[in-house]
C-alpha positions as CSV (number, residue, x, y, z in Angstrom):
1,M,-8.7,23.9,-8.3
2,S,-9.2,24.9,-4.7
3,S,-6.4,24.7,-2.1
4,S,-5.2,21.1,-1.6
5,T,-3.5,19.4,1.2
6,V,0.0,18.0,0.6
7,F,1.0,15.6,3.4
8,D,4.3,16.6,5.0
9,P,6.2,13.3,5.5
10,T,8.5,15.0,8.0
11,A,5.6,15.7,10.4
12,R,5.9,13.2,13.2
13,P,2.7,11.9,14.8
14,P,2.7,11.1,18.5
15,R,4.3,7.8,19.3
16,G,2.1,5.1,20.8
17,A,2.9,2.3,23.1
18,L,1.2,-0.3,20.9
19,G,3.8,-0.5,18.1
20,T,5.2,-3.8,17.2
21,A,8.8,-4.6,16.2
22,M,8.7,-3.0,12.7
23,I,5.4,-1.1,12.3
24,D,4.1,1.7,14.6
25,L,0.5,0.9,15.4
26,G,0.4,3.9,17.8
27,A,1.2,6.2,14.8
28,L,-1.7,4.6,12.9
29,D,-4.0,5.1,15.8
30,A,-3.1,8.8,16.0
31,A,-3.7,9.4,12.2
32,S,-6.8,11.4,11.2
33,V,-9.2,9.9,8.7
34,H,-10.2,12.4,5.9
35,R,-13.8,11.9,4.9
36,H,-13.8,14.0,1.7
37,P,-13.9,13.2,-1.1
38,F,-13.8,9.6,0.3
39,D,-12.3,7.9,3.4
40,F,-8.5,7.9,3.5
41,F,-5.6,8.6,5.8
42,A,-1.8,8.6,5.8
43,V,0.8,7.7,8.3
44,P,4.2,9.3,7.5
45,E,6.3,7.1,9.9
46,F,4.4,3.9,9.9
47,L,7.7,2.0,9.7
48,K,10.2,2.7,12.4
49,P,13.5,4.0,11.1
50,D,15.6,0.9,11.9
51,A,12.9,-1.4,10.5
52,L,12.7,0.7,7.3
53,A,16.5,0.5,6.7
54,A,16.4,-3.3,7.2
55,A,13.4,-3.8,5.0
56,I,15.0,-1.8,2.2
57,A,18.2,-3.7,2.5
58,S,16.3,-7.0,2.1
59,Y,13.8,-5.9,-0.5
60,P,13.1,-8.4,-3.3
61,D,15.3,-8.0,-6.4
62,I,12.4,-7.7,-8.9
63,P,13.7,-7.4,-12.4
64,G,11.0,-5.2,-14.0
65,P,7.6,-3.4,-13.6
66,G,4.4,-5.1,-12.5
67,N,2.9,-6.5,-9.3
68,H,4.4,-9.6,-7.8
69,R,3.1,-11.9,-5.1
70,P,5.5,-12.4,-2.2
71,E,5.6,-16.2,-2.8
72,T,7.1,-15.6,-6.3
73,C,9.9,-13.4,-4.9
74,S,13.2,-13.9,-3.0
75,Y,13.8,-11.5,-0.2
76,G,15.7,-11.2,3.1
77,P,14.5,-12.1,6.6
78,A,13.7,-8.4,7.6
79,F,11.4,-8.0,4.7
80,G,9.7,-11.3,5.5
81,A,9.2,-10.2,9.1
82,L,7.6,-7.0,7.8
83,L,5.2,-9.0,5.7
84,D,4.3,-11.1,8.8
85,E,3.4,-7.9,10.7
86,L,1.3,-6.5,7.9
87,R,-0.7,-9.7,7.9
88,S,-1.4,-9.5,11.6
89,P,-4.9,-9.4,13.1
90,A,-3.8,-6.3,15.2
91,L,-3.3,-4.3,12.0
92,R,-6.5,-5.4,10.4
93,E,-8.5,-4.5,13.5
94,R,-7.1,-1.0,13.5
95,V,-7.9,-0.5,9.9
96,E,-11.4,-1.8,10.6
97,A,-11.8,0.8,13.4
98,K,-10.5,3.6,11.2
99,F,-13.0,3.0,8.4
100,G,-15.9,1.4,10.4
101,V,-15.9,-1.8,8.4
102,D,-15.7,-5.5,9.1
103,L,-12.8,-7.1,7.3
104,S,-12.9,-10.4,9.1
105,T,-14.7,-12.1,6.1
106,S,-12.5,-10.4,3.5
107,R,-9.4,-12.0,2.0
108,L,-6.1,-10.1,2.3
109,T,-4.0,-10.0,-0.8
110,I,-0.4,-8.6,-0.9
111,T,1.6,-7.7,-3.9
112,I,5.1,-6.1,-4.2
113,R,6.3,-3.6,-6.8
114,R,9.7,-2.2,-7.4
115,Y,9.6,-0.3,-10.7
116,C,7.1,2.2,-12.2
117,E,6.5,2.5,-16.0
118,P,5.0,5.3,-18.1
119,T,1.5,3.7,-18.1
120,D,1.3,3.6,-14.3
121,G,-0.6,6.2,-12.3
122,H,-3.7,6.7,-14.5
123,V,-6.8,7.9,-12.7
124,H,-9.0,5.1,-11.5
125,T,-11.1,3.6,-8.7
126,D,-10.2,0.2,-7.5
127,H,-12.2,-2.8,-8.5
128,R,-15.6,-3.2,-6.7
129,T,-14.4,-6.4,-5.1
130,K,-11.9,-4.4,-3.0
131,V,-13.0,-3.0,0.3
132,V,-9.8,-1.3,1.6
133,T,-6.5,-0.7,-0.1
134,M,-3.3,0.0,1.8
135,L,0.1,1.0,0.4
136,V,3.4,0.9,2.2
137,Y,6.3,2.7,0.6
138,L,10.0,1.7,0.9
139,N,12.0,4.3,-1.1
140,D,15.1,6.0,0.3
141,G,13.8,9.5,-0.7
142,W,11.7,11.2,-3.3
143,Q,12.4,14.4,-5.3
144,D,10.5,13.8,-8.5
145,E,7.1,15.5,-9.1
146,G,5.9,12.2,-10.7
147,G,4.9,9.2,-8.6
148,R,3.2,11.2,-5.8
149,L,-0.1,9.6,-5.1
150,R,-3.1,12.0,-5.3
151,F,-6.5,11.5,-3.7
152,L,-8.9,13.1,-6.2
153,R,-12.2,14.9,-6.1
154,S,-13.0,13.9,-9.6
155,E,-11.5,12.1,-12.6
156,D,-9.2,15.1,-13.2
157,L,-5.7,14.4,-11.9
158,E,-5.2,18.1,-11.1
159,D,-8.4,18.2,-9.0
160,Y,-6.8,16.7,-5.9
161,E,-7.7,16.8,-2.2
162,A,-4.3,15.6,-1.0
163,E,-0.9,14.4,-2.4
164,V,1.5,11.9,-0.7
165,A,5.1,11.4,-1.7
166,P,6.1,7.7,-1.7
167,L,8.8,8.2,0.9
168,G,10.1,5.2,2.8
169,G,8.1,4.3,5.9
170,T,5.0,6.1,4.7
171,M,1.7,4.2,4.6
172,I,-1.6,5.3,3.1
173,A,-5.0,3.6,3.2
174,F,-8.4,4.3,1.7
175,R,-11.8,2.8,1.5
176,R,-12.9,1.9,-1.9
177,S,-16.0,3.6,-3.4
178,D,-17.4,4.4,-6.8
179,H,-15.7,7.8,-6.5
180,S,-12.5,6.9,-4.8
181,Y,-10.4,8.3,-7.7
182,H,-6.7,8.3,-7.3
183,G,-3.6,8.4,-9.5
184,H,-0.2,10.1,-10.0
185,K,1.8,11.9,-12.5
186,P,4.0,9.7,-14.8
187,Y,7.2,8.4,-13.3
188,V,9.7,5.9,-14.8
189,G,12.1,4.2,-12.4
190,E,12.3,2.5,-9.1
191,R,9.3,3.1,-6.8
192,R,9.2,0.4,-4.2
193,M,5.9,-0.4,-2.4
194,I,3.9,-3.1,-0.8
195,Q,0.2,-3.1,-1.8
196,M,-2.4,-4.7,0.4
197,N,-6.1,-5.2,-0.5
198,W,-8.9,-6.6,1.6
199,V,-11.1,-8.2,-1.0
200,R,-14.6,-9.4,-0.6
201,E,-15.5,-12.9,-1.8
202,G,-16.9,-12.8,-5.4
203,V,-16.5,-14.0,-8.9
204,L,-13.1,-12.3,-9.4
205,D,-11.8,-13.6,-6.0
206,R,-12.8,-17.2,-6.8
207,Y,-11.1,-16.9,-10.2
208,E,-7.9,-15.6,-8.5
209,K,-8.0,-18.6,-6.1
210,R,-8.3,-21.1,-9.0
211,L,-5.5,-19.4,-10.9
212,N,-3.3,-19.5,-7.7
213,R,-3.9,-23.2,-7.4
214,L,-3.0,-23.8,-11.0
215,T,0.3,-21.8,-10.8
216,K,1.6,-23.4,-7.6
217,P,3.4,-26.2,-9.5
218,V,5.0,-23.6,-11.7
219,R,6.2,-21.5,-8.7
220,R,7.7,-24.6,-7.1
221,L,9.7,-25.3,-10.3
222,L,10.9,-21.7,-10.4
223,N,12.0,-21.7,-6.8
224,K,14.1,-24.9,-7.4
225,S,15.8,-23.3,-10.4
C-alpha cells in the first residue's frame, strides 16, 4: 500500500462568515475535495463546539444497532434544531457546488445510528440510487482503531486513500460511483452518527415511499405509548 492520508481532526479550517447557528458552512466552503479514487471531502469542525455539546446531550436514546429514521426517535430540541439545519437548502447548495451535481430533484433521506455491531463496516459502494452520502459524527472522542471510515482505492480495506476518525463535529461527504468503496475495521459499541443521502427517484425510492406510508399508523401508535 502506498502512503495514505489520515485526516487530522484537530486541524482547524478557516472560519467563514456564512455559518448558521449550529453548523459551520464557512468550514465546508473551505474544505478541499479529493478527486481520487472518487470525489470526497471531510470537515473536521463542521459542528461548532457549543452546538456539538448540545446535540450530544439531546441525542436520541436508541436501544440497539441499526439505522433509525428521526420520526421514529425521541430527542431533545438541540438535536432537532441540528436536523433542521442539515435539511436546509443552503447546505444542499454547497454540497452541489462541491461535487458539481444538481440535487434539487433528489430526495433527502436522514437516518440516525447510535451503536455499531461486528457486521458493520464491510467494504461496499452505496446503492446506485444514491447520488451523495454525508455523515455527521457526534462522539465525545475516539481512541479505537476500529470504526474509522476509510476511503478505498479498491475492495481491499487496507488499500485506503484516507481515513477519518468519527470524532464529534466531523462531517464527511462523498459522491457515489461504481468504485466509491469505503468501510472500516470492526468496532462494537457506541458510534453516534447522522447519515444523509440524496437519492434519485427510482424503483427503490418509490418502494421506500410506499413503505413509509404504510408504517405511519404504526409510528403514531408507538409515539402515543
